[in-house]
TIFIZA-769749 format. One record per residue (C-alpha): residue number from 0; x, y, z; residue in three letters. Coordinates in steps of 0.02 Angstrom, whole numbers. Each point is the difference from the previous one (the first is absolute). Example, Ala and Ser with C-alpha at 12.3 -4.5 7.8 and 13.67 -1.06 7.14 Angstrom:
+-------+--------+--------+--------+------+
! kolgu !   east !  north !     up ! segu !
+-------+--------+--------+--------+------+
!     0 !    615 !   -225 !    390 !  ALA !
!     1 !     69 !    172 !    -33 !  SER !
+-------+--------+--------+--------+------+
This chain:
+-------+--------+--------+--------+------+
! kolgu !   east !  north !     up ! segu !
+-------+--------+--------+--------+------+
!     0 !    448 !   1115 !     95 !  MET !
!     1 !   -199 !     12 !     16 !  ASN !
!     2 !    -91 !   -102 !   -116 !  ILE !
!     3 !   -183 !     37 !    -60 !  LEU !
!     4 !    -88 !   -160 !    -64 !  LEU !
!     5 !   -143 !     16 !    -76 !  LEU !
!     6 !   -146 !   -150 !    -51 !  GLY !
!     7 !    -89 !    -91 !    160 !  SER !
!     8 !     14 !   -197 !    -86 !  GLY !
!     9 !     77 !   -174 !      6 !  GLY !
!    10 !    146 !     86 !   -110 !  ARG !
!    11 !    -11 !    167 !    101 !  GLU !
!    12 !     30 !   -108 !    171 !  SER !
!    13 !    155 !   -132 !    -93 !  ALA !
!    14 !     78 !    169 !    -32 !  PHE !
!    15 !    -10 !     80 !    166 !  ALA !
!    16 !     82 !   -140 !     69 !  TRP !
!    17 !    156 !    -17 !   -114 !  LYS !
!    18 !     16 !    209 !     22 !  ILE !
!    19 !     12 !    -23 !    200 !  ALA !
!    20 !    113 !   -134 !      0 !  GLN !
!    21 !    124 !    106 !    -71 !  SER !
!    22 !    131 !    138 !    112 !  PRO !
!    23 !    -24 !    119 !   -139 !  LYS !
!    24 !   -178 !     56 !     61 !  CYS !
!    25 !    -15 !     96 !    145 !  SER !
!    26 !   -231 !     16 !      1 !  LYS !
!    27 !    -97 !   -102 !   -124 !  LEU !
!    28 !   -191 !     66 !    -23 !  PHE !
!    29 !   -124 !   -104 !    -83 !  ILE !
!    30 !   -148 !    115 !    -91 !  ALA !
!    31 !   -109 !    -60 !     26 !  PRO !
!    32 !     77 !   -185 !     43 !  GLY !
!    33 !   -138 !    -97 !    110 !  ASN !
!    34 !     10 !   -121 !    161 !  ALA !
!    35 !    140 !    -50 !    -23 !  GLY !
!    36 !    105 !    110 !    -90 !  THR !
!    37 !     38 !     93 !    200 !  PRO !
!    38 !    131 !   -150 !     38 !  GLN !
!    39 !     93 !     66 !   -142 !  TYR !
!    40 !    -17 !    206 !     27 !  GLY !
!    41 !   -148 !    132 !     46 !  THR !
!    42 !   -147 !     -1 !    -98 !  ASN !
!    43 !    -56 !    163 !    -72 !  VAL !
!    44 !   -165 !     14 !    -45 !  ASP !
!    45 !      1 !     62 !   -196 !  ILE !
!    46 !    -60 !    -60 !   -154 !  LYS !
!    47 !    141 !    -62 !   -117 !  ALA !
!    48 !   -107 !    138 !   -125 !  THR !
!    49 !    -16 !    146 !    107 !  ASP !
!    50 !    151 !    113 !    -82 !  PHE !
!    51 !    -30 !    128 !    116 !  GLU !
!    52 !      9 !    -98 !    140 !  GLY !
!    53 !    134 !   -108 !    -48 !  VAL !
!    54 !    105 !    177 !    -18 !  LYS !
!    55 !    -45 !     72 !    183 !  ALA !
!    56 !     89 !   -166 !     69 !  PHE !
!    57 !    135 !    -11 !    -92 !  VAL !
!    58 !     54 !    186 !     33 !  LEU !
!    59 !    -54 !    -10 !    164 !  GLU !
!    60 !     76 !   -141 !     75 !  ASN !
!    61 !    171 !     15 !   -120 !  ASP !
!    62 !    -31 !   -152 !   -100 !  ILE !
!    63 !    177 !    -45 !   -107 !  ASN !
!    64 !    -97 !   -138 !   -121 !  LEU !
!    65 !   -151 !    -51 !    -61 !  VAL !
!    66 !    -55 !   -152 !    -54 !  LEU !
!    67 !   -162 !    -28 !   -109 !  VAL !
!    68 !    -92 !   -194 !     39 !  GLY !
!    69 !   -152 !     -5 !   -117 !  PRO !
!    70 !    -33 !     76 !   -184 !  GLU !
!    71 !   -137 !    119 !     29 !  GLU !
!    72 !    107 !    129 !     87 !  PRO !
!    73 !    145 !      0 !   -121 !  LEU !
!    74 !   -140 !      5 !   -167 !  VAL !
!    75 !    -67 !    130 !     58 !  LYS !
!    76 !    183 !     83 !     24 !  GLY !
!    77 !     44 !     27 !    167 !  ILE !
!    78 !    188 !    -26 !    -63 !  HIS !
!    79 !    -63 !    169 !   -111 !  ASP !
!    80 !    -70 !    100 !    132 !  PHE !
!    81 !    167 !    -36 !    104 !  PHE !
!    82 !     84 !     69 !   -138 !  LEU !
!    83 !    -66 !    137 !    -49 !  ALA !
!    84 !    -10 !     72 !    195 !  ASP !
!    85 !    151 !    114 !     42 !  GLU !
!    86 !    -42 !    -88 !    186 !  GLN !
!    87 !     17 !   -167 !    -23 !  LEU !
!    88 !    112 !     -2 !   -184 !  LYS !
!    89 !    122 !    -60 !     63 !  ASN !
!    90 !    -77 !   -160 !    125 !  VAL !
!    91 !     41 !   -117 !   -106 !  PRO !
!    92 !   -160 !   -132 !    -29 !  VAL !
!    93 !     35 !   -164 !    -68 !  ILE !
!    94 !   -117 !    -62 !   -118 !  GLY !
!    95 !    -42 !     79 !   -190 !  PRO !
!    96 !    -64 !    152 !    -78 !  GLN !
!    97 !   -196 !      2 !    -47 !  ALA !
!    98 !     84 !    -34 !   -176 !  GLU !
!    99 !     97 !   -166 !     40 !  GLY !
!   100 !   -160 !    -34 !    122 !  ALA !
!   101 !    -92 !    -14 !   -165 !  GLN !
!   102 !    106 !   -173 !    -67 !  LEU !
!   103 !   -145 !    -46 !    163 !  GLU !
!   104 !   -101 !    132 !    -30 !  GLY !
!   105 !    -80 !    -58 !   -204 !  SER !
!   106 !     62 !   -139 !    -55 !  LYS !
!   107 !    -42 !     83 !   -184 !  ASP !
!   108 !    161 !    103 !     44 !  PHE !
!   109 !     56 !   -162 !     67 !  SER !
!   110 !    -12 !    -98 !   -130 !  LYS !
!   111 !     60 !    138 !   -136 !  ALA !
!   112 !    134 !     26 !    118 !  PHE !
!   113 !     41 !   -243 !    -24 !  MET !
!   114 !     -2 !     59 !   -185 !  GLN !
!   115 !     89 !    165 !    -13 !  ARG !
!   116 !    152 !   -118 !     71 !  HIS !
!   117 !    -18 !   -167 !    -69 !  ASN !
!   118 !    -29 !    -60 !    151 !  ILE !
!   119 !    -83 !   -168 !      0 !  PRO !
!   120 !   -214 !    -25 !     56 !  ALA !
!   121 !   -156 !    -31 !    -72 !  ALA !
!   122 !    -70 !     32 !   -160 !  ALA !
!   123 !   -127 !    153 !     51 !  SER !
!   124 !    -94 !    140 !    -38 !  LYS !
!   125 !   -121 !    130 !     68 !  THR !
!   126 !   -166 !     70 !    -16 !  PHE !
!   127 !   -109 !    161 !     28 !  THR !
!   128 !   -200 !      3 !     25 !  ARG !
!   129 !     11 !     99 !   -188 !  ASP !
!   130 !     98 !   -165 !    -66 !  THR !
!   131 !    -93 !   -150 !     85 !  LEU !
!   132 !    -68 !    -52 !   -185 !  GLN !
!   133 !    197 !    -32 !    -41 !  GLU !
!   134 !     41 !    -67 !    184 !  GLY !
!   135 !   -157 !   -161 !    -59 !  PHE !
!   136 !    114 !     -5 !   -167 !  GLN !
!   137 !    147 !    -28 !     73 !  TYR !
!   138 !    -84 !   -140 !    132 !  LEU !
!   139 !    -76 !    -42 !   -132 !  ALA !
!   140 !    197 !    -85 !    -67 !  THR !
!   141 !     77 !     16 !    152 !  ALA !
!   142 !     -9 !   -183 !     41 !  GLY !
!   143 !    -54 !    -72 !    177 !  LEU !
!   144 !     11 !     19 !    195 !  PRO !
!   145 !     40 !    205 !    -53 !  ILE !
!   146 !     30 !    100 !    141 !  VAL !
!   147 !    -77 !    178 !     33 !  LEU !
!   148 !     64 !    121 !    104 !  LYS !
!   149 !    -43 !    178 !     70 !  ALA !
!   150 !    129 !    102 !    -63 !  ASP !
!   151 !      5 !    112 !    177 !  GLY !
!   152 !     26 !    -29 !    165 !  LEU !
!   153 !   -171 !   -113 !     78 !  ALA !
!   154 !     76 !    -64 !    157 !  ALA !
!   155 !     56 !   -196 !    -69 !  GLY !
!   156 !   -167 !    -10 !    -66 !  LYS !
!   157 !    -12 !     50 !   -172 !  GLY !
!   158 !     69 !   -171 !    -85 !  VAL !
!   159 !   -104 !   -113 !    -88 !  LEU !
!   160 !     28 !   -196 !    -81 !  ILE !
!   161 !   -146 !    -14 !   -122 !  CYS !
!   162 !     12 !   -183 !    -80 !  THR !
!   163 !   -153 !     42 !   -114 !  THR !
!   164 !     -5 !    132 !   -172 !  LEU !
!   165 !   -191 !     42 !    114 !  GLU !
!   166 !     64 !     10 !    147 !  GLU !
!   167 !    162 !    101 !    -40 !  ALA !
!   168 !   -129 !    109 !   -107 !  GLN !
!   169 !   -122 !     78 !    133 !  LEU !
!   170 !    142 !      7 !    108 !  GLU !
!   171 !     73 !    124 !   -118 !  LEU !
!   172 !   -152 !     76 !     -3 !  THR !
!   173 !    -56 !     -6 !    182 !  GLU !
!   174 !    184 !     91 !     -5 !  MET !
!   175 !     11 !    127 !    -78 !  LEU !
!   176 !   -186 !     57 !    -39 !  THR !
!   177 !    -50 !    -53 !    169 !  HIS !
!   178 !    152 !     58 !     95 !  ALA !
!   179 !     21 !   -191 !    105 !  LYS !
!   180 !    165 !     84 !    104 !  PHE !
!   181 !    -38 !    201 !     -8 !  GLY !
!   182 !    116 !    108 !   -112 !  ASP !
!   183 !    103 !   -151 !     12 !  ALA !
!   184 !    -68 !    -72 !   -161 !  SER !
!   185 !      3 !    152 !    -86 !  SER !
!   186 !     88 !   -103 !   -120 !  LYS !
!   187 !     20 !   -173 !     36 !  VAL !
!   188 !    134 !   -106 !    -85 !  VAL !
!   189 !     -5 !   -160 !    -71 !  ILE !
!   190 !    134 !   -105 !    -24 !  GLU !
!   191 !     53 !   -179 !    -16 !  GLN !
!   192 !    -30 !   -146 !    131 !  PHE !
!   193 !    161 !    -69 !     33 !  LEU !
!   194 !     24 !   -168 !     47 !  GLN !
!   195 !    160 !    -43 !    112 !  GLY !
!   196 !     46 !     34 !    195 !  ILE !
!   197 !    -23 !    196 !     92 !  GLU !
!   198 !    144 !     49 !    117 !  LEU !
!   199 !     34 !    162 !     65 !  SER !
!   200 !    209 !    114 !    -42 !  VAL !
!   201 !     15 !    132 !    112 !  PHE !
!   202 !    135 !    147 !    -21 !  VAL !
!   203 !     78 !    113 !     78 !  MET !
!   204 !     18 !    141 !   -114 !  THR !
!   205 !     93 !    165 !     46 !  ASP !
!   206 !    -45 !     76 !   -183 !  GLY !
!   207 !    173 !    -76 !    -90 !  LYS !
!   208 !     86 !   -124 !    127 !  ASN !
!   209 !   -120 !   -163 !     59 !  TYR !
!   210 !    -24 !   -142 !    110 !  LYS !
!   211 !    -79 !   -165 !    -18 !  ILE !
!   212 !    -79 !    -53 !    151 !  LEU !
!   213 !    -43 !   -172 !     42 !  PRO !
!   214 !   -181 !    -51 !   -102 !  GLU !
!   215 !   -120 !    -78 !     54 !  ALA !
!   216 !   -183 !   -107 !    -68 !  LYS !
!   217 !   -169 !     88 !     74 !  ASP !
!   218 !   -175 !   -104 !      2 !  TYR !
!   219 !   -137 !    120 !    -45 !  LYS !
!   220 !   -155 !   -139 !    -21 !  ARG !
!   221 !   -105 !     -1 !    153 !  ILE !
!   222 !    -22 !   -177 !     15 !  GLY !
!   223 !    115 !   -150 !     29 !  GLU !
!   224 !     74 !    -68 !   -180 !  GLY !
!   225 !     -5 !    169 !    -66 !  ASP !
!   226 !   -163 !     22 !    -20 !  THR !
!   227 !   -147 !    137 !     16 !  GLY !
!   228 !      9 !    164 !     24 !  LEU !
!   229 !    153 !    128 !    -22 !  ASN !
!   230 !     74 !     79 !    143 !  THR !
!   231 !    117 !    108 !     46 !  GLY !
!   232 !     96 !   -140 !     21 !  GLY !
!   233 !     -3 !   -151 !    128 !  MET !
!   234 !    173 !    -40 !     56 !  GLY !
!   235 !    181 !    -12 !   -111 !  SER !
!   236 !    155 !   -108 !      1 !  VAL !
!   237 !    187 !     52 !    -48 !  SER !
!   238 !    102 !    -26 !    -70 !  PRO !
!   239 !    -86 !   -105 !   -128 !  VAL !
!   240 !     86 !   -158 !    -69 !  PRO !
!   241 !    -24 !     47 !   -193 !  PHE !
!   242 !     91 !    153 !     10 !  ALA !
!   243 !    147 !    -94 !     -3 !  ASP !
!   244 !    149 !    114 !    -70 !  ASP !
!   245 !    -17 !    -18 !   -192 !  ALA !
!   246 !   -199 !     54 !     29 !  PHE !
!   247 !     83 !    130 !    110 !  MET !
!   248 !    136 !     81 !   -150 !  GLN !
!   249 !   -155 !     -9 !   -112 !  LYS !
!   250 !    -97 !     95 !     97 !  VAL !
!   251 !    129 !    136 !     59 !  GLU !
!   252 !     72 !     17 !   -200 !  GLU !
!   253 !   -181 !     -1 !    -76 !  ARG !
!   254 !   -105 !    100 !    113 !  VAL !
!   255 !     89 !     77 !    146 !  ILE !
!   256 !    146 !     80 !    -91 !  ILE !
!   257 !   -129 !     51 !   -147 !  PRO !
!   258 !   -111 !     59 !    139 !  THR !
!   259 !    129 !    123 !    101 !  VAL !
!   260 !     99 !     73 !   -170 !  GLU !
!   261 !   -174 !     41 !    -60 !  GLY !
!   262 !    -53 !     96 !    133 !  LEU !
!   263 !    156 !     91 !    -38 !  GLN !
!   264 !    -24 !      8 !   -196 !  LYS !
!   265 !   -179 !     73 !     58 !  GLU !
!   266 !     87 !    128 !    123 !  ASN !
!   267 !   -108 !    -86 !    145 !  ILE !
!   268 !    111 !     15 !    172 !  ASP !
!   269 !    -73 !   -152 !     73 !  TYR !
!   270 !     45 !    -36 !    182 !  LYS !
!   271 !    -80 !   -130 !    112 !  GLY !
!   272 !    -39 !   -163 !    -70 !  PHE !
!   273 !    -73 !    -96 !   -140 !  ILE !
!   274 !   -106 !   -160 !     34 !  PHE !
!   275 !    -10 !    -91 !   -154 !  ILE !
!   276 !   -117 !   -144 !    -33 !  GLY !
!   277 !     46 !   -118 !   -118 !  LEU !
!   278 !    -62 !   -141 !   -107 !  MET !
!   279 !    141 !   -160 !     11 !  ASN !
!   280 !    -48 !    -74 !   -172 !  CYS !
!   281 !     86 !   -146 !    -27 !  GLU !
!   282 !    181 !     70 !     82 !  GLY !
!   283 !    -36 !    175 !    -85 !  GLU !
!   284 !    -42 !    151 !     92 !  PRO !
!   285 !   -160 !     97 !    -69 !  TYR !
!   286 !    -31 !    172 !     94 !  VAL !
!   287 !   -208 !      5 !     59 !  ILE !
!   288 !    -11 !    144 !    121 !  GLU !
!   289 !    133 !    153 !     84 !  TYR !
!   290 !    -43 !     73 !    160 !  ASN !
!   291 !     95 !    136 !     68 !  CYS !
!   292 !     -8 !    -61 !    165 !  ARG !
!   293 !     52 !   -178 !    111 !  MET !
!   294 !   -156 !   -135 !    -13 !  GLY !
!   295 !    -69 !    -18 !    120 !  ASP !
!   296 !    -30 !   -185 !     75 !  PRO !
!   297 !    186 !     -4 !    -78 !  GLU !
!   298 !     90 !    116 !     97 !  THR !
!   299 !    -45 !    -95 !    172 !  GLU !
!   300 !    112 !   -126 !    -70 !  SER !
!   301 !    102 !     94 !   -129 !  VAL !
!   302 !     78 !     89 !    200 !  MET !
!   303 !     42 !   -136 !    118 !  PRO !
!   304 !    122 !    -48 !   -161 !  ARG !
!   305 !     90 !    175 !    -11 !  ILE !
!   306 !    165 !     -4 !    136 !  GLU !
!   307 !     76 !    142 !    -78 !  SER !
!   308 !    -52 !    158 !     95 !  ASP !
!   309 !   -154 !     91 !    -91 !  PHE !
!   310 !      5 !    165 !     59 !  VAL !
!   311 !    180 !     19 !    -58 !  ASP !
!   312 !    -88 !    -76 !   -156 !  LEU !
!   313 !   -155 !    109 !    -41 !  LEU !
!   314 !    144 !    158 !     57 !  ILE !
!   315 !     98 !    -93 !   -160 !  GLY !
!   316 !   -157 !     42 !    -94 !  VAL !
!   317 !    -21 !    203 !     68 !  ALA !
!   318 !    197 !     39 !    -88 !  GLU !
!   319 !     14 !   -103 !   -123 !  GLY !
!   320 !    128 !    -99 !     46 !  ASN !
!   321 !    -70 !   -192 !     21 !  LEU !
!   322 !     91 !    -79 !    -71 !  ASN !
!   323 !    131 !     19 !    150 !  GLU !
!   324 !   -115 !    -54 !    111 !  LYS !
!   325 !      3 !   -210 !     40 !  GLU !
!   326 !   -142 !    -94 !    -29 !  LEU !
!   327 !     20 !   -181 !    108 !  LYS !
!   328 !   -140 !    -88 !    -19 !  ILE !
!   329 !     -5 !   -178 !    110 !  SER !
!   330 !    -64 !   -171 !   -101 !  ASP !
!   331 !    -95 !    -50 !    117 !  LYS !
!   332 !   -177 !    -26 !    -58 !  VAL !
!   333 !   -134 !    152 !     56 !  ALA !
!   334 !   -179 !    -40 !      1 !  ALA !
!   335 !   -155 !     78 !     44 !  THR !
!   336 !   -195 !    -28 !     29 !  VAL !
!   337 !   -149 !    121 !    -10 !  MET !
!   338 !   -117 !      5 !    156 !  ILE !
!   339 !   -165 !     82 !    -67 !  VAL !
!   340 !   -176 !     25 !     58 !  SER !
!   341 !   -169 !    -85 !    -45 !  GLY !
!   342 !    -68 !     43 !   -169 !  GLY !
!   343 !    164 !     81 !    -55 !  TYR !
!   344 !     14 !     50 !   -142 !  PRO !
!   345 !   -180 !     20 !    -22 !  GLY !
!   346 !    -81 !     89 !    150 !  ASP !
!   347 !     98 !    -66 !    160 !  TYR !
!   348 !    -49 !     -7 !    203 !  LEU !
!   349 !    125 !    165 !     83 !  LYS !
!   350 !     17 !     65 !    166 !  ASN !
!   351 !     47 !   -196 !     73 !  LYS !
!   352 !    104 !    -24 !    136 !  VAL !
!   353 !    163 !    -78 !    -39 !  ILE !
!   354 !     98 !   -111 !    132 !  THR !
!   355 !    131 !   -127 !    -24 !  GLY !
!   356 !    151 !    152 !    -72 !  THR !
!   357 !    122 !    -30 !    163 !  GLU !
!   358 !    -26 !   -198 !    -42 !  ASN !
!   359 !    104 !     -4 !   -161 !  VAL !
!   360 !    201 !    -18 !     69 !  HIS !
!   361 !     68 !    -77 !   -173 !  GLU !
!   362 !    -72 !    117 !   -134 !  SER !
!   363 !    -34 !    200 !     -1 !  LYS !
!   364 !   -187 !     68 !     21 !  VAL !
!   365 !    -20 !    137 !   -132 !  PHE !
!   366 !   -153 !    105 !     30 !  HIS !
!   367 !    -92 !     65 !   -144 !  ALA !
!   368 !   -187 !     72 !      2 !  GLY !
!   369 !     16 !    -35 !    203 !  THR !
!   370 !    -50 !    153 !    103 !  SER !
!   371 !     -1 !     30 !    226 !  ILE !
!   372 !   -180 !     16 !     68 !  ASP !
!   373 !     64 !     53 !    187 !  GLY !
!   374 !     83 !   -195 !     56 !  ASP !
!   375 !    -48 !    -65 !   -144 !  ASN !
!   376 !     66 !    -32 !   -189 !  VAL !
!   377 !   -130 !    -27 !   -125 !  ILE !
!   378 !     -1 !    -40 !   -137 !  THR !
!   379 !    -34 !    161 !   -130 !  SER !
!   380 !     33 !    -73 !   -197 !  GLY !
!   381 !    -21 !   -160 !   -130 !  GLY !
!   382 !    193 !    -33 !     37 !  ARG !
!   383 !      5 !     12 !    167 !  VAL !
!   384 !    172 !    -87 !     79 !  ILE !
!   385 !    143 !    -75 !   -112 !  ALA !
!   386 !    104 !   -135 !     74 !  VAL !
!   387 !    187 !    -13 !    -77 !  SER !
!   388 !    161 !    -79 !     62 !  THR !
!   389 !    145 !    -76 !    -35 !  LEU !
!   390 !     84 !   -181 !    -11 !  GLN !
!   391 !    107 !   -105 !    -68 !  ASP !
!   392 !    -83 !    -74 !   -121 !  ASN !
!   393 !   -177 !      1 !    -82 !  ILE !
!   394 !    -82 !   -134 !     54 !  PHE !
!   395 !     46 !     71 !    183 !  ASN !
!   396 !    -61 !    164 !    -63 !  ALA !
!   397 !   -183 !    -45 !    -41 !  LEU !
!   398 !    -33 !   -134 !    143 !  GLN !
!   399 !     66 !    146 !    113 !  GLN !
!   400 !    -90 !    147 !    -57 !  VAL !
!   401 !   -149 !   -124 !    -21 !  THR !
!   402 !      4 !    -36 !    173 !  ALA !
!   403 !     39 !    202 !     70 !  ASP !
!   404 !   -126 !     41 !   -104 !  ALA !
!   405 !   -131 !   -119 !    102 !  SER !
!   406 !     38 !     55 !    181 !  ARG !
!   407 !    -83 !    191 !    -49 !  ILE !
!   408 !   -192 !     14 !      4 !  TYR !
!   409 !   -109 !     73 !    -47 !  PHE !
!   410 !   -223 !     18 !    -42 !  ASP !
!   411 !      7 !    -41 !   -160 !  GLY !
!   412 !    169 !    -37 !    -46 !  MET !
!   413 !     75 !    -97 !   -157 !  TYR !
!   414 !    161 !    -31 !    -83 !  PHE !
!   415 !     73 !   -131 !   -129 !  ARG !
!   416 !    103 !   -137 !     64 !  ARG !
!   417 !     49 !    -35 !   -167 !  ASP !
!   418 !    129 !    173 !    -47 !  ILE !
!   419 !    137 !    -89 !    -72 !  GLY !
!   420 !    -42 !   -186 !    -31 !  PHE !
!   421 !     27 !     11 !   -174 !  ASP !
!   422 !    166 !     61 !      2 !  LEU !
!   423 !     27 !   -150 !     97 !  LEU !
+-------+--------+--------+--------+------+
């Protein structure tokens, strides 16, 4: 079958690598892709949000399945666009329709969904510009630290943890009245701060049946020892040692089953991935957030651990018979280190020539923010390359991936050398 993968990051590179291994894939196209994806398929110069451009390409190239990597096209309704089009409606799209994508597209929607289906989560309340004074009253009684979340998509930057009441009041004002995160913060969710260890759980669903993919832990802070600014993710590890069978049984019973059944009860036809950001609070799982797609850089640790045919699983999602498909997961440990541009997550350097990727043999090099300039591969994003390895144990995986990240070079590059050390 001919497959079109939408997106251009490290997540899409890992998807492309996995899809290209399947005998069921005849041709793979990646739109727009990056400098690394041509080794798995053909890059196409179409943005993932250019629905008309995607339509024309799908029809011209006899595409049999579309896998949507990032959240933006899903929240904007690419799946609905296909279903509403006579020529496209029979081409399966892996990724929810706009209504289901609201699990990520609106924090207010997702919190209300959790409350309706008794899914354990932090206590919260939503406020708008008109209810700012009520927001101040809520803050005064809520306890510290406190979390403020922009309701809409804010490219991973719309979450603030405030340690004083004054800071929380100031930030709430900035978000609601001065549009600190643009339209995304026209509503703000004020949420109780949960103490514990975070992890990411990934579910693939055809709307009725589901498979639980390998879980992962990602590292958001730019600095070693989890210090400094939040980023899109500096690395990840899978499996997560504290997510043992007893904990994962709680996650399945209290979170995954009520989520999948809740979507069905609300007649939300959901075909794709549900990324559940969880907090392990003394052995009890609480949902921090949902995302309507796979995580990045977690996908770069999850895909290497999937031993079964990934395309066969995608077909199961499309055809509604995911329960009949095999999901085989490796017992080995995957670790991913993200190499970023100098200055990231602030203003970062661009157009730096990347060398040394050919020296990496024991890990996979997944391109993210890269492009081609003549004979050179250059940096074009903040997160440039994800290096992922699969080894027998966590110690070997962390040693190998750190050594291999060091073999790559570009001016101003930086990566964390302590990813996963807290799990040793």
